[in-house]
C-alpha positions in Angstrom: -0.9 11.7 13.6 -3.2 8.9 14.4 -6.9 8.8 13.5 -9.1 5.7 14.0 -6.2 3.3 13.7 -4.5 5.2 10.9 -1.2 6.9 11.2 1.1 8.9 8.8 4.8 8.4 9.1 7.7 9.7 7.1 9.5 6.4 6.9 11.2 3.7 4.9 8.4 1.1 4.6 10.9 -1.8 4.4 12.0 -1.0 8.0 8.6 -0.8 9.6 7.7 -3.4 12.3 4.2 -4.3 11.1 2.6 -7.6 10.1 2.3 -6.7 6.4 3.9 -4.1 4.2 2.2 -3.3 0.9 4.3 -3.2 -2.2 3.4 -0.8 -5.1 4.2 -3.5 -7.6 4.1 -3.8 -11.4 1.8 -6.3 -13.1 4.6 -8.9 -13.5 5.6 -8.8 -9.8 9.2 -8.8 -10.9 10.6 -6.0 -8.8 11.2 -2.6 -10.3 12.1 0.9 -9.2 11.1 2.9 -6.2 9.3 1.1 -3.4 9.0 -2.1 -5.4 12.8 -2.4 -6.0 13.6 -1.4 -2.4 11.2 -4.1 -1.1 12.7 -6.8 -3.3 16.3 -5.9 -2.2 15.4 -5.9 1.5 13.4 -9.1 1.3 16.0 -11.1 -0.6 15.8 -13.3 -3.7 13.2 -15.6 -2.2 10.6 -12.9 -2.6 11.3 -12.7 -6.4 11.2 -16.5 -6.7 7.7 -16.6 -5.0 6.5 -13.7 -7.2 7.6 -15.7 -10.3 5.5 -18.6 -9.1 2.5 -16.4 -8.7 2.9 -15.1 -12.2 1.4 -11.6 -12.1 -1.3 -9.4 -10.8 -3.8 -7.1 -12.7 -4.1 -3.4 -12.0 -6.3 -2.7 -9.0 -5.8 -6.2 -7.5 -3.4 -7.7 -4.9 -1.4 -10.8 -4.2 0.3 -11.9 -0.9 3.7 -13.5 -0.3 5.9 -14.2 2.7 8.0 -11.3 3.9 11.3 -13.3 4.0 14.1 -11.0 5.3 11.7 -8.1 6.1 10.4 -7.5 9.6 6.9 -8.0 8.2 5.5 -11.5 8.0 3.9 -10.8 4.7 4.1 -8.6 1.6 1.0 -7.7 -0.2 1.7 -6.7 -3.8 -0.8 -4.4 -5.4 -0.7 -2.8 -8.8 -1.8 0.8 -9.0 -3.0 2.5 -12.1 -0.7 4.6 -14.3 -2.0 8.2 -14.2 -3.6 9.2 -17.6 -5.3 12.4 -16.5 -8.0 10.8 -14.5 -10.1 9.6 -17.4 -9.3 5.9 -17.4 -10.9 4.9 -14.0 -7.7 5.6 -12.2 -9.5 6.6 -9.0 -11.6 3.4 -8.9 -8.5 1.2 -9.6 -6.5 3.0 -6.9 -9.3 2.5 -4.4 -9.4 -1.1 -5.3 -5.7 -1.5 -4.5 -6.3 -0.4 -1.0 -9.5 -2.4 -0.5 -8.2 -5.6 -1.9 -5.0 -5.3 0.1 -7.0 -4.8 3.3 -9.2 -7.8 2.4 -6.1 -10.0 1.9 -4.6 -8.8 5.2 -7.9 -9.6 7.0 -8.0 -13.1 5.4 -4.5 -13.8 6.8 -5.3 -12.6 10.4 -3.1 -9.5 10.1 -3.5 -6.8 12.7 -1.1 -4.1 11.4 0.0 -3.1 7.9 1.8 -0.3 6.1 1.0 1.3 2.7 3.3 3.3 0.5 1.9 6.1 -1.7 0.6 3.7 -4.4 1.0 5.0 -8.0 2.6 8.2 -6.9 6.1 7.5 -8.1 6.9 6.5 -11.7 3.1 5.9 -12.3 2.6 9.7 -11.9 -0.6 9.8 -9.8 -1.0 13.3 -8.2 -0.1 12.9 -4.6 -2.9 14.9 -3.0 -5.6 13.1 -5.0 -4.0 9.7 -4.3 -3.7 10.5 -0.6 -7.4 11.4 -0.4 -8.4 8.2 -2.1 -6.1 6.1 0.1 -7.3 7.6 3.4 -11.0 7.5 2.5 -10.8 3.9 1.2 -8.9 2.6 4.2 -11.2 4.4 6.7 -14.3 3.0 5.0 -12.8 -0.5 4.7 -11.6 -0.8 8.3 -15.2 -1.2 9.6 -15.5 -4.4 7.6 -12.1 -5.8 8.9 -12.2 -5.3 12.7 -9.1 -7.4 13.4 -7.0 -4.8 11.6 -6.0 -2.4 14.4 -3.4 -0.3 12.8 -2.6 1.1 9.3 0.5 3.2 8.6 0.8 5.4 5.6 4.6 5.3 5.1 5.6 8.4 3.1 8.9 9.3 1.5 9.5 13.1 1.9 7.6 16.0 3.2 5.3 16.4 0.1 3.8 13.0 0.5 3.8 13.2 4.3 1.9 16.5 4.2 -0.6 15.3 1.6 -1.4 12.2 3.7 -1.7 14.2 6.9 -4.0 16.7 5.2 -6.2 13.8 3.9 -6.3 12.2 7.3 -7.3 15.5 8.9 -10.1 16.0 6.4 -11.9 12.8 7.5 -15.1 13.4 9.3 -14.9 12.6 13.1 -15.6 9.0 13.8 
């Protein structure tokens, strides 16, 4: 499904042929479990070395590195919020992950990028709520970054895929 430059795919994000893949990172940028661990394994040890030089990233923000052994030229590392019931600004922080990632992509002349379901793994964010925030934030942000022509929401499994497809279908017509 493609809407206004956005597409949902059930795919391994590390295998996508896009300019940037976004990593659902931890604050230390050290590689962890889930998408973060898979990305570090696929990119090779150079990615971890560059992340060590950066030093870290606060929740809701993003940092960019080279893609090393990935097909993508760059990796944008963003730290999503840990779900605490929705009372600790989680929605604002999650939206900031998407917005700051897109801003970094634009600043580096990126045309295509792929996002995972940020905060939906071990951080426990409810997938349907997270998908809505992701799709709405990206749709609103793309107008400010016209050089970005394609965004893939790379989903693992049917639950995430269906949630992102429903969020995309719920967008008002462009």
